[in-house]
MIDOTI-266256 format. One record per residue: residue number from 1; residue in one letter; x, y, z of N, C-alpha, C in turn. Coordinates in nm, 4 decimals, always signed. Each point is the difference from the previous one (the first is absolute). Layout:
GUNU     n   res         nX         nY         nZ        caX        caY        caZ         cX         cY         cZ
GUNU   NUM     A          X          Y          Z          X          Y          Z          X          Y          Z
...
This chain:
GUNU     n   res         nX         nY         nZ        caX        caY        caZ         cX         cY         cZ
GUNU     1     X    -0.7179    +2.4189    +0.5394    +0.1273    -0.0269    +0.0062    +0.0495    +0.0165    +0.2165
GUNU     2     X    +0.0863    -0.0671    +0.0216    +0.0447    -0.0083    +0.1314    +0.1497    +0.0388    -0.0037
GUNU     3     X    -0.0224    +0.0395    +0.1645    +0.1449    +0.0611    +0.0513    +0.0580    -0.0687    +0.0789
GUNU     4     X    +0.1157    -0.0236    +0.0163    +0.1041    -0.1322    +0.0822    +0.0885    +0.1157    +0.0968
GUNU     5     X    -0.0145    -0.0498    +0.0996    +0.0413    +0.0461    +0.1510    +0.1109    -0.0857    +0.0609
GUNU     6     X    +0.1461    -0.0405    -0.0237    +0.0549    -0.1216    +0.0815    +0.0489    +0.0572    +0.1166
GUNU     7     X    -0.0342    -0.0421    +0.0849    +0.0604    +0.0672    +0.1521    +0.1061    -0.1758    +0.0434
GUNU     8     X    +0.0421    +0.0710    +0.1632    +0.0652    -0.1374    +0.1003    +0.0975    -0.0372    -0.1045
GUNU     9     X    +0.1032    +0.0318    +0.0042    +0.1391    -0.0400    -0.0975    +0.1122    +0.0927    +0.0621
GUNU    10     X    +0.1135    -0.0745    +0.0605    +0.0992    +0.0774    -0.0210    +0.1560    -0.0496    -0.0005
GUNU    11     X    +0.0642    -0.0078    +0.1086    +0.0794    -0.0768    +0.0634    +0.0351    -0.0908    +0.1000
GUNU    12     X    +0.0657    -0.1396    -0.0628    +0.0072    -0.0956    +0.0934    +0.1533    -0.0617    -0.0022
GUNU    13     X    -0.0212    -0.0770    +0.1199    +0.1181    -0.1086    +0.0112    -0.0603    -0.1158    -0.0788
GUNU    14     X    +0.0818    -0.0494    -0.0850    +0.0759    -0.1444    -0.0530    -0.0663    -0.0938    +0.0871
GUNU    15     X    -0.0828    -0.0749    -0.0059    -0.1436    -0.0997    +0.0386    -0.0953    +0.0872    +0.0538
GUNU    16     X    -0.0117    +0.0610    -0.0094    -0.1223    +0.1227    +0.0647    -0.1096    -0.0295    -0.0329
GUNU    17     X    -0.1356    +0.0932    +0.0438    -0.1067    -0.0362    -0.1252    -0.0459    +0.1129    +0.0106
GUNU    18     X    -0.0821    +0.0820    -0.1574    -0.0572    +0.1023    +0.0327    -0.1440    -0.0044    -0.1245
GUNU    19     X    -0.0834    +0.0625    +0.1256    -0.1562    -0.0282    -0.1022    -0.0189    +0.1492    -0.1158
GUNU    20     X    -0.0158    -0.0109    -0.1156    +0.0022    +0.0942    -0.0777    -0.1946    -0.0171    -0.0263
GUNU    21     X    -0.0480    +0.1637    +0.0160    -0.1385    -0.0059    -0.0375    -0.0353    +0.1004    -0.1297
GUNU    22     X    -0.0888    -0.0586    -0.0745    -0.0460    +0.0529    -0.1201    -0.1214    +0.1095    +0.0287
GUNU    23     X    -0.0310    +0.1111    +0.0118    -0.1316    -0.0086    +0.0058    -0.0808    +0.0634    -0.1537
GUNU    24     X    -0.1215    -0.0167    +0.0086    -0.0373    +0.0314    -0.1483    -0.1537    +0.1437    +0.0362
GUNU    25     X    -0.0133    +0.0716    -0.1349    -0.1096    +0.0694    +0.0189    -0.0463    +0.0292    -0.1763
GUNU    26     X    -0.0835    +0.0345    +0.0048    -0.0793    -0.0203    -0.1202    -0.1054    -0.1007    -0.0405
GUNU    27     X    +0.0203    -0.0203    -0.0809    -0.0890    -0.1591    -0.0466    +0.0289    -0.0417    +0.0655
GUNU    28     X    -0.1063    -0.1097    -0.0039    -0.0261    -0.0833    +0.0874    +0.0812    -0.1080    -0.0229
GUNU    29     X    +0.0769    -0.0515    +0.1717    +0.1191    -0.0420    -0.0093    +0.0311    -0.1653    -0.0717
GUNU    30     X    -0.1346    -0.0662    +0.0251    -0.0301    -0.1601    +0.0026    +0.0220    -0.0398    -0.1258
GUNU    31     X    -0.0599    +0.1166    -0.0481    +0.0194    -0.0097    -0.1934    +0.1813    -0.0227    -0.0534
GUNU    32     X    +0.0705    -0.0005    +0.0632    +0.1300    +0.0113    -0.0779    +0.1032    -0.1372    +0.1122
GUNU    33     X    +0.0569    -0.0478    -0.0599    +0.1397    -0.0928    +0.0348    +0.1394    +0.1200    +0.0361
GUNU    34     X    -0.0158    -0.0453    +0.1269    +0.1393    +0.0906    +0.0150    +0.1284    -0.0938    +0.0291
GUNU    35     X    +0.0803    +0.0653    -0.0139    +0.1922    -0.0370    -0.0718    +0.0401    +0.0649    +0.1064
GUNU    36     X    +0.1518    -0.0700    +0.0899    +0.1119    +0.0976    +0.0175    +0.1125    -0.0122    -0.0990
GUNU    37     X    +0.0327    +0.0611    +0.0056    +0.1430    +0.0007    -0.1188    +0.1143    +0.0693    +0.1050
GUNU    38     X    +0.1129    +0.0071    -0.0380    +0.1114    +0.0680    +0.0207    +0.1419    +0.0079    -0.0854
GUNU    39     X    +0.0299    +0.1055    +0.0178    +0.1211    +0.0349    -0.0939    +0.1430    +0.0377    +0.0649
GUNU    40     X    +0.1467    -0.0661    -0.0017    +0.1439    -0.0120    +0.0626    -0.0123    +0.1041    -0.1194
GUNU    41     X    +0.1733    +0.0667    +0.0621    +0.0416    +0.1453    -0.0720    +0.0444    -0.0690    -0.1008
GUNU    42     X    -0.0258    +0.0463    -0.1638    +0.0909    -0.0985    -0.1329    -0.0992    -0.1196    -0.0266
GUNU    43     X    -0.0926    -0.0162    +0.0625    -0.0642    -0.1683    -0.0246    -0.1567    +0.0750    -0.0480
GUNU    44     X    -0.0891    -0.0937    -0.0904    -0.1276    -0.0126    -0.0574    -0.0746    +0.0347    +0.1514
GUNU    45     X    -0.1280    +0.0503    -0.0051    -0.0723    -0.0644    +0.0824    -0.0566    -0.1016    -0.0518
GUNU    46     X    -0.0536    -0.0803    +0.1517    +0.0072    -0.1458    -0.0148    -0.1539    -0.0041    +0.1140
GUNU    47     X    -0.0539    -0.1114    -0.0946    -0.1347    -0.0456    +0.1400    +0.0678    -0.0451    +0.0812
GUNU    48     X    -0.0542    -0.0104    +0.1472    +0.0227    +0.0009    +0.0992    -0.1120    -0.1227    +0.0617
GUNU    49     X    -0.1233    +0.0623    -0.0057    -0.1553    -0.1191    -0.0164    -0.0886    +0.1045    -0.0191
GUNU    50     X    -0.0977    -0.0838    -0.0155    -0.1088    -0.0036    -0.0524    -0.1302    -0.0242    +0.0573
GUNU    51     X    -0.1185    -0.0076    +0.0453    -0.1198    -0.0252    +0.0294    -0.1275    +0.0301    -0.0539
GUNU    52     X    -0.0857    -0.0743    -0.0171    -0.1099    +0.0278    -0.1193    -0.1368    +0.1042    +0.1424
GUNU    53     X    -0.0691    -0.0335    -0.1142    -0.1109    +0.1226    +0.0220    -0.0582    -0.0188    +0.1606
GUNU    54     X    -0.0348    -0.1665    +0.0038    -0.0500    -0.0388    +0.1272    +0.0994    -0.0182    +0.1187
GUNU    55     X    +0.1325    -0.0207    -0.0767    +0.0899    -0.0621    +0.1585    +0.0279    -0.1022    -0.0446
GUNU    56     X    -0.1055    -0.1038    -0.0816    +0.0311    -0.1455    -0.0058    +0.0787    -0.0071    -0.0122
GUNU    57     X    +0.0708    -0.0171    -0.1898    +0.1221    +0.0511    -0.0051    +0.1148    +0.0115    -0.0518
GUNU    58     X    +0.1723    -0.0497    +0.0771    +0.0957    +0.1095    -0.0247    +0.0953    -0.0944    -0.0208
GUNU    59     X    +0.1127    +0.1244    -0.0359    +0.1336    -0.0852    -0.0840    +0.1203    +0.1235    +0.0278
GUNU    60     X    +0.1000    -0.0952    -0.0145    +0.1089    +0.0418    +0.0869    +0.1300    +0.0121    -0.0834
GUNU    61     X    +0.0574    +0.0703    -0.0170    +0.1657    -0.0101    -0.0768    +0.0543    -0.0678    +0.1208
GUNU    62     X    +0.1086    -0.1384    -0.1290    +0.0266    -0.0509    +0.0798    +0.1219    -0.0120    +0.1419
GUNU    63     X    +0.0812    +0.1530    -0.0164    +0.0741    +0.0514    +0.1180    -0.0487    +0.0669    +0.0816
GUNU    64     X    -0.1400    -0.0326    +0.0380    -0.0663    +0.0618    +0.1106    -0.1270    -0.1374    +0.0338
GUNU    65     X    -0.0171    -0.0752    -0.0859    -0.0504    -0.0988    +0.0576    +0.0130    -0.0817    +0.1366
GUNU    66     X    -0.0717    -0.0137    +0.1014    +0.0326    -0.0693    +0.1362    -0.0256    +0.1682    +0.1082
GUNU    67     X    +0.0695    +0.0962    -0.0666    +0.0856    +0.0559    +0.1021    -0.1060    +0.1720    +0.0029
GUNU    68     X    -0.1076    +0.0323    -0.0976    -0.0854    +0.1059    -0.0127    -0.1281    -0.0334    -0.0267
GUNU    69     X    -0.0885    +0.0449    +0.0691    -0.1668    -0.0073    -0.0535    -0.0711    +0.0853    -0.0385
GUNU    70     X    -0.0695    -0.0466    -0.1311    -0.1266    +0.1791    -0.0148    -0.1333    -0.0211    +0.0192
GUNU    71     X    -0.0407    +0.0656    +0.0386    -0.1424    +0.0516    +0.0632    -0.0765    +0.0769    -0.0336
GUNU    72     X    -0.1325    -0.0224    +0.0297    -0.1018    +0.0906    -0.0451    -0.1380    +0.0252    +0.0730
GUNU    73     X    -0.0338    +0.1437    +0.0658    -0.0736    +0.0134    +0.0453    -0.0937    +0.0704    -0.0967
GUNU    74     X    -0.1148    -0.0514    -0.0773    -0.0784    +0.0612    -0.0585    -0.0514    +0.1224    +0.1054
GUNU    75     X    -0.0852    -0.0412    +0.1262    -0.0720    +0.1058    +0.0147    +0.0887    +0.1219    +0.0611
GUNU    76     X    +0.1234    -0.0206    -0.0104    +0.0757    +0.1174    +0.0382    +0.0902    +0.0610    -0.1319
GUNU    77     X    -0.0463    -0.0365    -0.0738    +0.1188    -0.0081    -0.1643    +0.0743    +0.0111    +0.0309
GUNU    78     X    +0.0969    -0.0719    +0.0420    +0.1020    -0.0156    +0.0401    +0.1058    -0.1189    -0.0249
GUNU    79     X    +0.1192    -0.0159    -0.0544    +0.0641    -0.1569    -0.0293    +0.1268    +0.0155    +0.0970
GUNU    80     X    +0.0642    -0.1053    +0.0372    +0.1154    +0.0156    +0.0763    +0.0379    -0.0806    -0.0490
GUNU    81     X    +0.2172    +0.0169    +0.0296    +0.0589    -0.0808    -0.0244    +0.0870    -0.0299    +0.1459
GUNU    82     X    +0.0165    -0.1170    +0.0173    +0.0265    -0.0736    +0.1594    +0.2130    -0.0290    -0.0039
GUNU    83     X    +0.0642    +0.0562    -0.0079    +0.1177    -0.0447    -0.1034    +0.0832    -0.0667    +0.1882
GUNU    84     X    -0.0073    -0.0754    +0.0050    +0.1084    -0.0917    +0.0819    +0.1562    -0.0417    -0.0444
GUNU    85     X    +0.1071    -0.0491    +0.0983    +0.0660    -0.0663    -0.0458    +0.1034    +0.1221    -0.0764
GUNU    86     X    -0.0083    +0.1396    -0.0328    +0.0452    +0.0580    -0.0705    +0.1193    +0.0074    -0.0327
GUNU    87     X    +0.0691    +0.0374    -0.0766    +0.1191    -0.0851    -0.0635    +0.0267    +0.1617    -0.0915
GUNU    88     X    +0.1485    +0.0520    +0.0252    +0.0910    +0.1103    -0.0642    -0.1131    +0.0333    -0.1319
GUNU    89     X    +0.0001    -0.1326    -0.0838    +0.0023    -0.0507    -0.1455    -0.1626    +0.1033    -0.0181
GUNU    90     X    -0.1247    -0.0040    +0.1268    -0.0759    +0.0939    +0.0046    -0.0132    +0.1018    -0.0532
GUNU    91     X    +0.0944    +0.0492    +0.0121    +0.0034    +0.1405    +0.0153    -0.0116    +0.0277    -0.1335
GUNU    92     X    -0.0858    +0.1616    -0.0045    -0.0816    -0.0028    -0.0731    -0.1339    +0.1481    +0.0021
GUNU    93     X    -0.0224    +0.0378    -0.1364    -0.1143    +0.1147    +0.0617    -0.1487    -0.1022    -0.0763
GUNU    94     X    -0.0762    -0.0469    +0.0484    -0.0635    -0.0711    +0.0211    -0.1643    +0.1245    -0.0357
GUNU    95     X    -0.0970    -0.0878    -0.0762    -0.0993    +0.0837    -0.0820    -0.1116    -0.1194    -0.0130
GUNU    96     X    -0.0970    +0.0598    +0.0110    -0.1245    -0.0853    +0.0514    -0.1223    +0.0206    -0.1605
GUNU    97     X    -0.0197    -0.0290    -0.0531    -0.0221    -0.0027    -0.1494    -0.1813    -0.0219    +0.0034
GUNU    98     X    -0.1051    -0.0188    -0.0918    -0.1236    +0.0138    +0.0514    -0.0486    -0.0786    -0.1986
GUNU    99     X    -0.0639    -0.1106    -0.0151    -0.0345    -0.0448    -0.1391    -0.1796    -0.0399    -0.0067
GUNU   100     X    -0.0349    +0.1172    -0.0956    -0.1705    -0.0380    -0.0465    +0.0306    -0.1942    -0.0147
GUNU   101     X    -0.1107    -0.0567    +0.0213    -0.0104    -0.1298    -0.0283    -0.1224    -0.0535    +0.0249
GUNU   102     X    -0.0641    -0.0713    -0.1087    -0.1440    -0.0324    +0.0096    -0.0263    -0.1389    +0.0677
GUNU   103     X    +0.1371    -0.0668    +0.0404    -0.0635    -0.1792    +0.0885    +0.0788    +0.0583    +0.1318
GUNU   104     X    -0.1168    -0.0507    +0.1089    +0.0569    +0.0172    +0.1084    +0.1432    -0.1003    +0.0293
GUNU   105     X    +0.0081    -0.0745    -0.0507    +0.1010    -0.0910    +0.0369    +0.0966    -0.0410    -0.0898
GUNU   106     X    -0.0011    +0.1877    -0.0465    +0.1258    +0.0265    -0.1038    +0.1090    +0.0448    +0.0585
GUNU   107     X    +0.1677    -0.0702    -0.0117    +0.1063    +0.0954    +0.0456    +0.0191    +0.0267    -0.1288
GUNU   108     X    +0.1166    +0.1120    +0.0089    +0.0967    +0.0284    -0.1321    +0.0896    +0.1027    +0.0819
GUNU   109     X    +0.1021    -0.0763    -0.1065    +0.1145    -0.0287    +0.0309    +0.1592    +0.0716    -0.1006
GUNU   110     X    -0.1242    +0.0745    -0.1010    +0.0826    +0.0463    -0.0708    -0.0051    +0.1830    -0.0086
GUNU   111     X    +0.1078    +0.0554    +0.0360    -0.0031    +0.1514    +0.0514    -0.0668    +0.1062    -0.0794
GUNU   112     X    -0.0095    -0.0529    -0.1946    -0.0625    +0.0703    -0.0622    -0.1252    +0.0370    -0.0094
GUNU   113     X    -0.0384    -0.1166    +0.0842    -0.1749    +0.0416    +0.0370    -0.0549    +0.0821    +0.0940
GUNU   114     X    +0.1046    +0.0352    +0.1609    -0.0691    +0.0690    +0.0435    -0.0186    +0.1451    -0.0338
GUNU   115     X    -0.1204    +0.0250    +0.0643    -0.0299    +0.0839    -0.0649    +0.0419    +0.2080    +0.0649
GUNU   116     X    -0.0059    -0.0804    +0.1554    +0.0451    +0.1336    +0.0742    +0.0961    -0.0605    +0.1127
GUNU   117     X    +0.0757    +0.1374    +0.0318    +0.1458    -0.0179    +0.1124    -0.0132    +0.0775    +0.1245
GUNU   118     X    +0.0755    -0.0136    +0.0970    +0.0392    +0.0542    +0.1036    +0.0722    +0.0730    +0.0029
GUNU   119     X    +0.0627    +0.0568    +0.0565    +0.1305    +0.1039    -0.0404    +0.1359    -0.0746    +0.0729
GUNU   120     X    -0.0102    -0.1203    +0.0579    +0.1149    -0.0682    +0.0045    +0.0353    +0.0417    +0.1753
GUNU   121     X    +0.0076    -0.1138    +0.0300    +0.0966    +0.0380    +0.1746    +0.1320    -0.0696    -0.0177
GUNU   122     X    +0.1145    +0.0896    +0.0999    +0.1501    -0.1012    -0.0245    -0.0008    -0.1274    +0.1295
GUNU   123     X    +0.0047    -0.0991    -0.0035    +0.0622    -0.0999    +0.0832    +0.1441    -0.0528    -0.0126
GUNU   124     X    +0.0939    +0.0113    +0.0879    +0.0751    -0.0004    +0.0939    +0.0605    -0.0896    +0.0409
GUNU   125     X    +0.0495    -0.1174    -0.0584    +0.0670    -0.1169    +0.1215    +0.1348    +0.0392    -0.0243
GUNU   126     X    +0.0770    +0.0007    +0.1539    +0.1020    +0.0313    +0.0254    +0.0070    -0.1782    +0.0806
GUNU   127     X    +0.1842    +0.0130    -0.0838    +0.0713    -0.1202    +0.0853    +0.0248    -0.0145    +0.1475
């Protein structure tokens, strides 16, 4: 089992930047694909970005491509989401999640395949 805790986000003006961190404890971090999701009020939770076990493969939702960047440091058991050129529509609760997979290069896009979730943290972008 793995425990996930997000940090480093909050309130920012449009076109600003934030970096979210997600620290993992418990089982070996490197066996998990990591993902960032978000959920805005009245909307379903959606995938923002995902990164493979070794960091070699990534995937981004079209809405954030070119603005957000996901990375991980397996030595620190941490995954990051760098958010640039933020827009008011990026306002949501952001969650990190972990999916155990066997293949090092796999990425996981389906929400139901994620086994563990952080508590979520609010990102608010003002116009």
